[in-house]
C-alpha positions as CSV (number, residue, x, y, z in Angstrom):
1,M,-10.2,-18.6,71.6
2,K,-6.7,-19.3,72.7
3,P,-4.0,-17.1,71.2
4,I,-1.8,-19.6,69.4
5,R,-1.9,-21.0,65.9
6,T,-3.1,-24.4,66.8
7,R,-6.8,-25.0,67.6
8,T,-8.2,-26.0,70.9
9,V,-11.3,-28.2,71.4
10,R,-13.8,-25.4,71.9
11,A,-12.0,-22.2,70.9
12,I,-10.5,-20.2,68.1
13,A,-6.7,-20.2,68.0
14,V,-4.9,-17.2,66.8
15,A,-1.4,-16.0,65.7
16,I,0.8,-15.2,68.6
17,A,2.7,-12.1,67.4
18,A,3.6,-9.2,69.7
19,G,0.0,-8.2,70.0
20,S,-1.9,-10.7,67.9
21,L,-5.4,-10.1,67.3
22,V,-9.3,-7.3,68.4
23,L,-11.7,-3.8,69.1
24,T,-12.1,-0.2,68.3
25,G,-10.6,2.7,70.2
26,C,-7.0,3.9,70.0
27,S,-4.9,3.8,73.1
28,G,-2.7,6.5,74.4
29,G,-1.0,6.7,77.7
30,N,2.3,6.2,79.4
31,D,4.7,3.7,78.0
32,G,6.6,3.6,81.3
33,G,5.9,1.5,84.3
34,G,4.1,4.1,86.4
35,S,0.5,4.5,87.2
36,K,-2.2,3.9,84.6
37,G,-2.5,7.0,82.4
38,K,-5.7,8.9,81.9
39,S,-5.7,8.2,78.2
40,D,-5.5,4.5,78.8
41,A,-8.5,4.7,81.1
42,K,-10.3,6.7,78.4
43,S,-9.4,4.1,75.8
44,Q,-11.2,1.4,77.8
45,A,-14.2,3.7,78.4
46,D,-14.4,4.5,74.7
47,A,-14.3,0.8,73.9
48,A,-17.1,0.1,76.3
49,E,-19.2,2.9,74.8
50,Q,-18.6,1.8,71.3
51,Q,-19.2,-1.9,71.8
52,D,-23.0,-2.0,72.1
53,P,-24.7,-5.4,72.4
54,V,-24.9,-7.3,69.2
55,S,-28.3,-6.9,67.5
56,Y,-30.0,-9.3,65.1
57,G,-30.9,-7.8,61.7
58,D,-34.2,-8.2,59.8
59,A,-34.6,-8.7,56.1
60,A,-34.1,-5.0,55.3
61,A,-30.7,-5.0,57.1
62,S,-29.8,-8.2,55.3
63,T,-30.4,-6.9,51.8
64,G,-27.4,-5.8,49.6
65,P,-25.5,-4.1,48.3
66,A,-23.3,-3.2,51.2
67,K,-23.0,0.5,52.1
68,E,-20.5,2.2,49.8
69,V,-17.2,3.2,51.2
70,S,-16.6,6.9,50.7
71,G,-14.2,7.7,47.9
72,A,-13.8,4.0,46.8
73,K,-12.5,3.3,43.4
74,S,-12.4,0.1,41.4
75,G,-9.5,-1.9,40.0
76,G,-6.0,-3.1,40.8
77,F,-4.5,-5.8,43.0
78,I,-3.8,-5.5,46.7
79,N,-0.6,-7.2,47.9
80,V,-1.1,-9.3,51.1
81,Y,1.9,-9.9,53.4
82,Q,1.8,-13.1,55.4
83,Q,4.7,-14.9,57.2
84,S,3.2,-18.4,56.6
85,D,0.6,-20.2,54.5
86,L,-3.1,-20.2,55.5
87,T,-3.9,-22.8,58.1
88,H,-6.9,-24.0,56.0
89,M,-9.1,-22.9,53.1
90,D,-11.9,-25.5,53.6
91,P,-14.6,-23.6,55.5
92,G,-15.2,-26.6,57.8
93,Q,-11.6,-26.5,59.0
94,I,-11.4,-22.8,59.5
95,Y,-10.9,-21.8,63.2
96,V,-8.0,-19.4,63.2
97,S,-7.4,-15.8,62.3
98,D,-5.6,-15.9,59.0
99,A,-8.1,-18.3,57.5
100,K,-11.0,-16.3,59.0
101,Q,-9.8,-13.1,57.2
102,F,-9.4,-15.1,54.0
103,S,-12.9,-16.5,54.4
104,N,-14.4,-13.0,54.3
105,L,-13.2,-12.8,50.7
106,V,-14.1,-16.2,49.4
107,H,-16.8,-17.9,51.5
108,R,-20.3,-17.1,52.6
109,G,-22.6,-18.6,55.2
110,L,-26.1,-18.3,56.5
111,T,-25.3,-15.2,58.5
112,H,-22.5,-12.6,58.9
113,F,-21.6,-9.7,61.1
114,Q,-22.2,-6.2,59.7
115,E,-20.1,-3.5,61.3
116,D,-21.0,0.2,61.5
117,D,-18.6,3.1,61.6
118,K,-18.3,2.9,65.4
119,G,-17.5,-0.8,65.4
120,N,-20.9,-1.9,66.6
121,L,-22.1,-5.2,65.2
122,T,-25.4,-6.5,63.7
123,V,-25.9,-10.1,62.7
124,V,-27.5,-10.0,59.2
125,G,-28.5,-12.7,56.7
126,D,-25.7,-13.5,54.4
127,I,-27.1,-16.1,52.0
128,A,-30.2,-16.2,54.3
129,T,-32.9,-13.5,54.1
130,D,-32.4,-12.4,57.7
131,S,-30.5,-13.4,60.9
132,G,-33.0,-16.2,61.6
133,Q,-36.5,-16.7,63.0
134,S,-36.7,-18.4,66.3
135,S,-39.7,-20.3,67.7
136,D,-40.5,-22.8,70.4
137,G,-38.9,-20.6,73.0
138,G,-35.7,-20.4,71.0
139,K,-35.3,-24.1,70.5
140,T,-36.1,-23.9,66.8
141,W,-34.5,-21.6,64.2
142,T,-35.7,-21.2,60.6
143,Y,-33.7,-19.8,57.7
144,K,-34.9,-18.9,54.3
145,L,-32.4,-18.6,51.5
146,K,-32.0,-15.6,49.2
147,D,-32.7,-16.0,45.5
148,D,-29.9,-16.5,42.9
149,I,-27.0,-17.4,45.3
150,K,-24.5,-19.3,43.2
151,D,-21.0,-20.8,43.6
152,E,-18.2,-19.7,41.3
153,D,-19.2,-22.2,38.6
154,G,-22.8,-20.9,38.5
155,N,-24.4,-23.7,40.5
156,A,-27.4,-22.6,42.4
157,I,-27.1,-22.9,46.2
158,T,-30.1,-24.7,47.9
159,S,-31.0,-25.9,51.3
160,A,-29.5,-29.2,50.4
161,D,-26.1,-27.5,50.2
162,V,-26.6,-25.9,53.7
163,R,-27.6,-29.3,55.1
164,H,-24.5,-30.9,53.5
165,S,-22.2,-28.1,54.9
166,I,-23.4,-28.9,58.4
167,E,-23.5,-32.7,58.1
168,R,-19.9,-32.9,56.7
169,L,-18.7,-31.4,59.9
170,Y,-19.7,-34.7,61.6
171,S,-17.2,-36.7,59.5
172,K,-13.6,-37.4,60.2
173,V,-12.7,-35.4,57.1
174,I,-13.2,-32.3,59.3
175,F,-11.0,-32.2,62.4
176,D,-10.0,-28.5,62.9
177,G,-13.2,-26.4,62.8
178,P,-15.7,-25.1,65.4
179,T,-18.0,-27.6,67.1
180,F,-20.7,-25.4,68.6
181,V,-23.6,-26.1,66.2
182,Q,-22.9,-29.8,65.9
183,S,-22.7,-30.2,69.7
184,W,-25.9,-28.2,70.2
185,L,-27.7,-30.4,67.6
186,S,-26.3,-33.8,68.7
187,G,-24.5,-33.5,72.0
188,N,-20.7,-33.5,72.8
189,D,-20.3,-36.9,71.1
190,Y,-21.9,-35.5,68.0
191,R,-19.8,-37.6,65.6
192,K,-21.6,-40.7,66.7
193,A,-24.8,-39.3,65.3
194,L,-23.4,-39.3,61.7
195,P,-19.9,-40.8,61.8
196,D,-19.5,-40.7,58.0
197,G,-21.1,-37.4,57.6
198,P,-23.4,-37.2,54.5
199,Y,-20.9,-39.1,52.4
200,K,-22.6,-42.5,52.5
201,G,-26.1,-41.2,51.8
202,K,-27.2,-40.8,55.4
203,H,-28.5,-37.6,57.0
204,L,-29.5,-36.2,60.4
205,P,-33.1,-36.8,61.2
206,D,-35.6,-34.0,60.3
207,S,-36.2,-33.7,64.0
208,V,-32.7,-32.3,64.2
209,L,-32.0,-30.6,60.9
210,E,-34.8,-30.2,58.4
211,T,-35.0,-28.9,54.8
212,P,-38.7,-28.9,53.9
213,D,-38.0,-27.2,50.5
214,D,-35.1,-25.9,48.5
215,K,-35.2,-22.5,50.2
216,T,-35.7,-23.5,53.9
217,V,-33.4,-24.8,56.6
218,V,-34.7,-25.5,60.1
219,F,-32.5,-26.2,63.1
220,H,-34.1,-28.1,66.1
221,F,-32.4,-28.0,69.5
222,D,-33.2,-29.6,72.8
223,Q,-32.8,-26.3,74.6
224,P,-32.9,-22.6,73.6
225,R,-29.9,-21.5,71.6
226,P,-30.2,-17.7,71.4
227,D,-26.6,-17.4,70.1
228,L,-27.2,-19.4,67.0
229,P,-27.2,-16.4,64.6
230,Q,-23.8,-15.4,66.0
231,A,-22.4,-18.9,65.9
232,L,-23.4,-19.3,62.2
233,T,-21.3,-16.2,61.3
234,M,-18.2,-18.3,62.0
235,P,-16.3,-19.2,58.8
236,G,-16.5,-22.9,59.9
237,Y,-20.2,-22.8,59.0
238,S,-19.8,-21.4,55.6
239,I,-21.3,-23.2,52.6
240,V,-19.6,-26.1,50.8
241,P,-21.7,-26.9,47.8
242,E,-22.6,-30.6,47.8
243,K,-21.7,-31.3,44.2
244,Q,-18.3,-29.5,44.6
245,D,-17.2,-31.3,47.8
246,T,-13.9,-33.1,47.3
247,K,-13.5,-34.1,50.9
248,E,-9.8,-33.8,52.0
249,K,-8.9,-32.2,48.7
250,Y,-11.4,-29.4,49.2
251,D,-8.9,-27.7,51.6
252,H,-6.6,-26.9,48.6
253,A,-9.3,-25.9,46.1
254,P,-12.6,-24.6,47.7
255,K,-15.3,-23.2,45.5
256,A,-16.2,-19.5,46.2
257,L,-19.5,-18.0,46.9
258,G,-17.9,-14.7,48.0
259,P,-16.6,-11.8,45.8
260,Y,-13.3,-13.5,45.1
261,K,-12.2,-16.9,44.0
262,I,-8.8,-18.7,43.9
263,A,-7.0,-18.3,40.6
264,E,-3.7,-19.8,41.7
265,Y,-2.4,-21.5,44.9
266,K,1.2,-22.5,45.5
267,A,1.3,-24.3,48.9
268,G,3.5,-22.5,51.4
269,K,4.3,-19.7,48.9
270,S,1.4,-17.7,47.4
271,I,-2.3,-17.3,46.6
272,K,-3.9,-15.3,43.9
273,L,-7.5,-14.3,44.2
274,V,-9.5,-12.8,41.3
275,K,-13.1,-11.5,41.0
276,N,-15.8,-14.1,41.2
277,D,-18.2,-13.2,38.4
278,Q,-21.0,-15.3,40.0
279,W,-21.1,-13.1,43.1
280,D,-24.0,-10.6,43.1
281,A,-23.5,-7.4,45.2
282,K,-27.3,-7.1,45.5
283,S,-27.4,-10.2,47.6
284,D,-24.5,-9.2,49.9
285,P,-25.0,-6.7,52.7
286,V,-21.4,-6.8,54.0
287,R,-18.8,-7.2,51.2
288,H,-17.5,-5.2,48.3
289,Q,-15.6,-6.1,45.2
290,Y,-13.6,-2.9,44.6
291,V,-10.2,-4.4,43.6
292,D,-9.6,-6.9,40.9
293,G,-8.0,-9.3,43.3
294,F,-5.4,-10.0,46.0
295,N,-1.9,-11.4,45.7
296,F,-0.8,-13.2,48.8
297,S,2.9,-13.6,49.6
298,N,3.1,-16.2,52.4
299,T,6.8,-16.1,53.1
300,I,7.4,-12.6,54.5
301,D,8.1,-12.5,58.3
302,A,6.7,-9.7,60.4
303,A,10.1,-7.8,60.6
304,S,10.3,-7.8,56.8
305,Q,6.7,-6.8,56.4
306,T,7.2,-3.8,58.7
307,K,10.4,-2.8,57.0
308,R,8.8,-2.8,53.5
309,L,5.7,-1.0,54.6
310,L,7.7,1.6,56.4
311,A,9.7,2.3,53.3
312,D,6.5,2.5,51.3
313,Q,8.1,2.0,47.9
314,G,6.9,0.2,44.8
315,E,4.6,-2.7,45.4
316,A,4.5,-2.0,49.1
317,K,2.4,1.0,48.5
318,N,-0.4,-1.4,47.5
319,A,0.3,-3.8,50.4
320,I,-1.3,-4.7,53.8
321,Q,-0.5,-6.8,56.8
322,F,-3.2,-9.4,56.9
323,T,-3.0,-11.0,60.3
324,D,0.5,-10.2,61.4
325,S,1.4,-7.2,63.5
326,V,4.0,-4.5,63.4
327,D,7.4,-5.9,64.4
328,P,8.0,-5.0,68.1
329,A,11.6,-4.0,67.3
330,Q,10.4,-1.4,64.8
331,L,7.3,-0.3,66.7
332,S,8.9,2.9,68.1
333,T,10.0,3.8,64.5
334,V,6.5,3.4,63.2
335,I,4.7,5.4,65.9
336,N,7.3,8.2,65.9
337,D,7.1,8.6,62.1
338,A,4.1,10.8,61.4
339,S,3.6,9.5,57.8
340,A,3.9,5.9,58.9
341,K,1.6,6.3,62.0
342,K,-1.1,7.6,59.7
343,R,-0.9,4.3,57.9
344,T,-1.7,2.2,61.0
345,I,-4.8,0.7,62.4
346,H,-4.9,-0.4,66.1
347,G,-7.3,-1.5,68.8
348,Y,-8.2,-4.1,71.3
349,Q,-7.9,-7.8,70.7
350,P,-10.4,-10.2,72.3
351,Y,-7.8,-11.6,74.6
352,V,-7.2,-11.3,78.3
353,W,-3.8,-12.5,79.4
354,Q,-4.1,-14.1,82.9
355,M,-2.0,-15.9,85.4
356,T,-3.8,-19.2,85.8
357,F,-3.7,-21.1,89.1
358,N,-3.8,-24.9,89.1
359,L,-6.6,-25.2,91.7
360,D,-5.6,-28.8,92.4
361,R,-2.3,-27.5,93.7
362,M,-3.1,-23.9,94.7
363,K,-6.0,-24.5,97.1
364,D,-5.7,-21.5,99.4
365,K,-7.5,-18.5,98.0
366,K,-5.4,-16.1,100.2
367,V,-2.3,-17.4,98.4
368,R,-3.9,-16.9,95.0
369,D,-5.0,-13.4,96.0
370,A,-1.5,-12.6,97.3
371,I,0.1,-13.6,93.9
372,T,-2.6,-11.5,92.1
373,Y,-1.8,-8.4,94.2
374,A,2.0,-9.0,93.7
375,L,1.9,-9.3,89.9
376,P,3.5,-6.2,88.2
377,N,0.8,-6.0,85.4
378,Q,2.3,-2.9,83.8
379,S,5.7,-4.5,83.5
380,M,4.1,-7.5,81.8
381,V,2.5,-5.1,79.3
382,Q,5.8,-3.5,78.6
383,A,7.2,-7.0,77.7
384,D,4.5,-7.2,75.0
385,G,4.8,-3.9,73.2
386,G,3.8,-1.3,75.8
387,R,0.7,0.7,75.2
388,Y,0.3,-0.7,71.7
389,G,0.6,-4.3,73.0
390,G,-2.0,-4.1,75.8
391,E,-3.4,-2.4,78.9
392,V,-3.7,-3.4,82.5
393,A,-6.7,-5.7,83.1
394,G,-9.1,-5.4,86.0
395,G,-11.2,-8.5,85.1
396,L,-11.3,-11.6,82.9
397,L,-13.6,-10.2,80.2
398,A,-12.1,-8.1,77.4
399,P,-13.1,-4.6,76.3
400,T,-14.3,-6.3,73.1
401,L,-17.3,-7.8,74.8
402,P,-20.7,-6.0,75.2
403,G,-21.2,-4.8,78.7
404,F,-17.5,-4.3,79.4
405,D,-17.0,-2.3,82.6
406,P,-13.8,-0.2,82.5
407,E,-14.1,0.6,86.2
408,Y,-14.2,-3.0,87.3
409,D,-11.0,-3.6,89.3
410,P,-11.4,-5.7,92.4
411,F,-7.6,-6.0,92.9
412,G,-6.8,-2.3,92.5
413,K,-4.6,-2.8,89.5
414,L,-5.7,0.5,87.9
415,K,-4.3,2.4,90.8
416,K,-1.3,0.2,91.4
417,P,-0.5,-1.3,88.0
418,N,2.8,-2.7,89.2
419,G,1.4,-4.5,92.1
420,D,1.0,-4.2,95.9
421,P,3.7,-6.4,97.4
422,E,3.0,-5.3,101.0
423,K,-0.6,-6.4,100.7
424,A,0.6,-9.7,99.2
425,K,3.0,-10.3,102.0
426,A,0.2,-9.7,104.6
427,L,-2.0,-12.3,102.9
428,L,0.8,-14.8,102.8
429,K,1.4,-14.3,106.5
430,E,-2.3,-14.9,107.2
431,A,-2.1,-18.0,105.2
432,G,1.0,-19.3,107.1
433,V,3.2,-19.5,104.0
434,K,6.8,-19.8,104.8
435,E,9.7,-17.8,103.2
436,G,11.2,-19.8,100.4
437,T,8.1,-21.8,99.6
438,K,8.6,-23.3,96.1
439,L,6.2,-22.4,93.3
440,T,6.4,-24.0,89.9
441,Y,5.8,-21.6,87.0
442,A,5.4,-22.9,83.4
443,Y,6.0,-20.5,80.5
444,S,6.2,-20.6,76.7
445,N,9.6,-20.3,75.1
446,T,8.6,-17.3,73.0
447,P,10.5,-14.0,73.4
448,R,7.5,-12.6,75.2
449,G,7.2,-15.6,77.5
450,Q,10.9,-15.5,78.4
451,A,10.8,-11.8,79.1
452,Q,7.7,-12.1,81.3
453,M,9.2,-15.1,83.1
454,V,12.0,-12.9,84.4
455,I,9.5,-10.3,85.6
456,I,7.2,-12.8,87.3
457,K,10.1,-14.7,89.0
458,D,11.5,-11.5,90.4
459,A,8.1,-10.1,91.6
460,L,7.2,-13.4,93.4
461,A,10.7,-13.7,94.9
462,K,10.1,-10.3,96.5
463,I,7.1,-11.7,98.5
464,G,9.0,-14.8,99.6
465,F,8.5,-17.5,96.9
466,D,11.2,-19.6,95.4
467,V,9.9,-19.7,91.8
468,Q,10.9,-22.8,89.8
469,A,10.5,-21.7,86.1
470,K,9.8,-24.5,83.7
471,E,10.1,-23.7,80.0
472,I,7.7,-25.4,77.5
473,D,8.0,-25.3,73.8
474,R,5.5,-22.9,72.2
475,A,4.0,-25.6,70.0
476,S,3.0,-27.8,72.9
477,F,2.4,-25.2,75.6
478,Y,-1.4,-25.4,75.8
479,E,-1.3,-29.2,75.4
480,Q,1.0,-29.4,78.4
481,V,-0.9,-27.0,80.7
482,G,-4.1,-28.5,79.4
483,K,-3.4,-31.8,81.1
484,L,-5.3,-32.3,84.3
485,D,-2.4,-34.0,86.0
486,N,0.2,-31.4,85.0
487,P,3.0,-30.6,87.5
488,Y,2.7,-26.8,87.4
489,D,1.3,-24.4,90.1
490,I,0.8,-21.3,87.8
491,Y,1.0,-20.6,84.1
492,M,0.1,-17.6,81.8
493,T,-2.7,-18.3,79.5
494,G,-4.8,-16.1,77.1
495,W,-8.4,-16.4,75.9
496,G,-10.7,-14.5,73.7
497,Q,-14.3,-14.8,72.5
498,D,-15.4,-16.8,69.5
499,W,-18.1,-14.2,69.0
500,P,-19.1,-11.1,71.1
501,S,-20.7,-12.9,74.0
502,P,-19.3,-13.9,77.5
503,S,-20.8,-17.3,76.8
504,T,-17.7,-18.1,74.6
505,V,-15.3,-17.1,77.4
506,I,-16.9,-18.1,80.7
507,T,-18.3,-21.5,79.4
508,P,-15.2,-23.1,77.9
509,V,-12.7,-21.7,80.5
510,Y,-14.7,-21.7,83.8
511,D,-17.4,-24.4,83.5
512,G,-16.7,-27.2,86.0
513,E,-18.4,-29.7,83.7
514,L,-15.7,-29.1,81.1
515,I,-12.7,-30.4,83.1
516,A,-10.8,-33.0,81.0
517,D,-7.4,-33.4,79.3
518,G,-7.4,-31.2,76.2
519,L,-10.2,-28.9,77.3
520,S,-9.8,-25.3,78.2
521,N,-10.6,-25.2,81.9
522,Y,-6.9,-24.7,82.7
523,S,-7.5,-23.8,86.4
524,H,-9.8,-26.8,87.0
525,I,-12.4,-24.5,88.6
526,N,-15.5,-26.4,89.5
527,D,-17.9,-24.1,91.5
528,S,-21.5,-25.2,91.7
529,E,-22.8,-21.6,91.8
530,V,-20.8,-20.6,88.7
531,N,-21.9,-23.8,86.9
532,A,-25.5,-23.0,87.7
533,L,-25.1,-19.4,86.5
534,I,-23.7,-20.7,83.2
535,K,-26.6,-23.0,82.6
536,K,-29.0,-20.2,83.4
537,A,-27.3,-17.7,81.1
538,L,-27.2,-20.2,78.2
539,N,-31.0,-20.5,78.3
540,E,-31.7,-16.7,78.5
541,E,-32.2,-14.1,75.9
542,P,-29.1,-11.8,75.4
543,E,-30.3,-8.9,77.5
544,E,-31.1,-11.1,80.6
545,A,-28.1,-13.3,79.9
546,A,-25.8,-10.3,80.1
547,K,-26.8,-9.8,83.8
548,T,-26.2,-13.5,84.6
549,W,-22.8,-13.5,82.9
550,E,-21.8,-10.4,84.9
551,K,-22.8,-12.1,88.1
552,A,-20.8,-15.2,87.1
553,H,-17.8,-13.1,86.2
554,H,-17.8,-11.3,89.5
555,R,-18.0,-14.5,91.5
556,I,-15.2,-16.1,89.5
557,V,-12.8,-13.1,89.9
558,E,-13.7,-12.0,93.5
559,E,-14.8,-15.1,95.3
560,I,-12.8,-17.9,93.7
561,N,-9.9,-16.3,91.7
562,P,-8.9,-19.2,89.5
563,A,-6.8,-16.8,87.3
564,A,-5.4,-13.4,88.0
565,P,-6.2,-10.8,85.3
566,V,-3.0,-9.4,83.9
567,Y,-3.7,-7.4,80.7
568,Y,-6.0,-6.8,77.8
569,S,-4.2,-7.5,74.5
570,K,-4.0,-5.0,71.6
571,Q,-3.1,-5.0,68.0
572,I,-1.4,-2.6,65.6
573,Q,-0.9,-3.1,61.8
574,L,0.6,-1.1,59.0
575,Y,-0.5,-0.7,55.4
576,G,0.8,1.0,52.2
577,S,0.0,4.6,51.2
578,N,-2.1,3.6,48.2
579,I,-4.5,1.6,50.3
580,G,-7.9,3.2,50.8
581,G,-10.8,2.3,53.1
582,A,-8.5,1.0,55.9
583,R,-10.0,0.8,59.3
584,Y,-9.8,-1.5,62.4
585,S,-12.5,-4.1,62.5
586,T,-14.2,-4.9,65.8
587,E,-15.3,-8.2,64.5
588,S,-12.1,-9.5,62.9
589,S,-9.5,-7.8,65.2
590,Y,-7.5,-6.8,62.1
591,I,-7.7,-4.5,59.1
592,D,-11.3,-4.6,57.8
593,I,-10.7,-6.7,54.7
594,N,-14.2,-6.0,53.3
595,N,-13.8,-2.2,52.7
596,L,-10.4,-1.9,51.0
597,Y,-9.7,-0.3,47.6
598,L,-6.7,1.3,45.9
599,K,-6.6,5.1,45.8
600,Q,-4.9,4.9,42.4
601,P,-5.7,1.6,40.8
């Protein structure tokens, strides 16, 4: 997923605040530009230890009610601060962070992530009885539905509703959601298989998607799909009851299966959620219904959110930041105020910021390596909030992924976080690069992008480059660098997983078969060995696949270097003093919306 609030073809987009979105572990360390602090290293090690591989839960793990939150009370309304309206409320359109958080409250799908106290994740059945039963070598997945699942109007949910929810994603009504499952079922041109979705009475053949009875759904793939249970946790695959589907209008008035439903929606201004009395806690292993509802205010910018929550007066005591972060200008005030700091949650996001090389223009690996060594990673972190904004990266896979290795650092960035210009100069000399060689650098016109441009331009000038900085509007940045025939040599990009698997990072960003305008292979890497490793991993069970992904990652970073790792992104959010159950969620990268209550309702 690309950290910006417009979706990409194969990835989640996310809000681009100063530290936008994901994992456990608090970070300490030095805010300055010196060597990497021991506490930073420990933070990454803690993250690696806590982020065990995702497991798939059985029927027992999928049975509700969810584990009680210690000290939880019932009643009252939580105030939600947002700086803009939700991107979507129709499940099929949901592919960004704010709507994903909202989905946890309102929607339900076949599966969901269950998170333990350490942030480890298990896929459990949500409206399904378990995380799924595979057969035929992983090509076939069968789901049985729980009894008495109903929408907010009391209509029973059957396999026909599940089928409808999948098939409507094929229609042009849906243009902004995930495409994994549709592509796996029907290929990359999946819309051709059912161009009108289910709306004209046609369906996918039973050889693709089968509903033999009201309680059974069977997915048939042409190759093993071991990640299906994780893909189905995405809000984009939540249930839209067939009888309730109003096509385009559904985005403004969806029907709830979750613990809360929409009582009032004022576009661009506010949303009021109240309890859904048709939701049954006994069927839900993840969510709670402690508060009476949520009042969303969608016009409060991050600076005002932080100011109100710092003051902690009146209605702000019952308030949370939903997907926005602490305002960078007020960050030092928050972390130096003991009472405020106690009311923060913080941890890793799924993103790795990287200096991407356009391999069509930057063909000499020695030159790419030289730039990688020269980059002042720690200074780049400082321009994005310091230790609460990120940590120096050694590789291209984030600490949020299972199997993360905190010691992996082929370019020695942990020892020299502000670069090694002498080594860079030596490599450029070997490559025969002349002093004053022009290099075109594209950057986004955000405060962070502008600050980092100055740092990069200065660092590369010191090793002999004449950097031509080209500003691109934030709204079109990824569109511009996503063009194959773009005129830029280097550009900063960010990427994070769609679910906790390297498959959702390495495949969309480094697969040579995914090079086209609008796709996410921004470097245009096309390496036969990497491509083969990707194919191999996608057909393996998670334990074996982990080894293959690691091999692919090492080849990409060490032997090709299409993108220099810069830093792992982090998140910090603030909440009011009357909020109980607040914790950082590994899965959502934000405050865990499922566990909240009011200490004094």
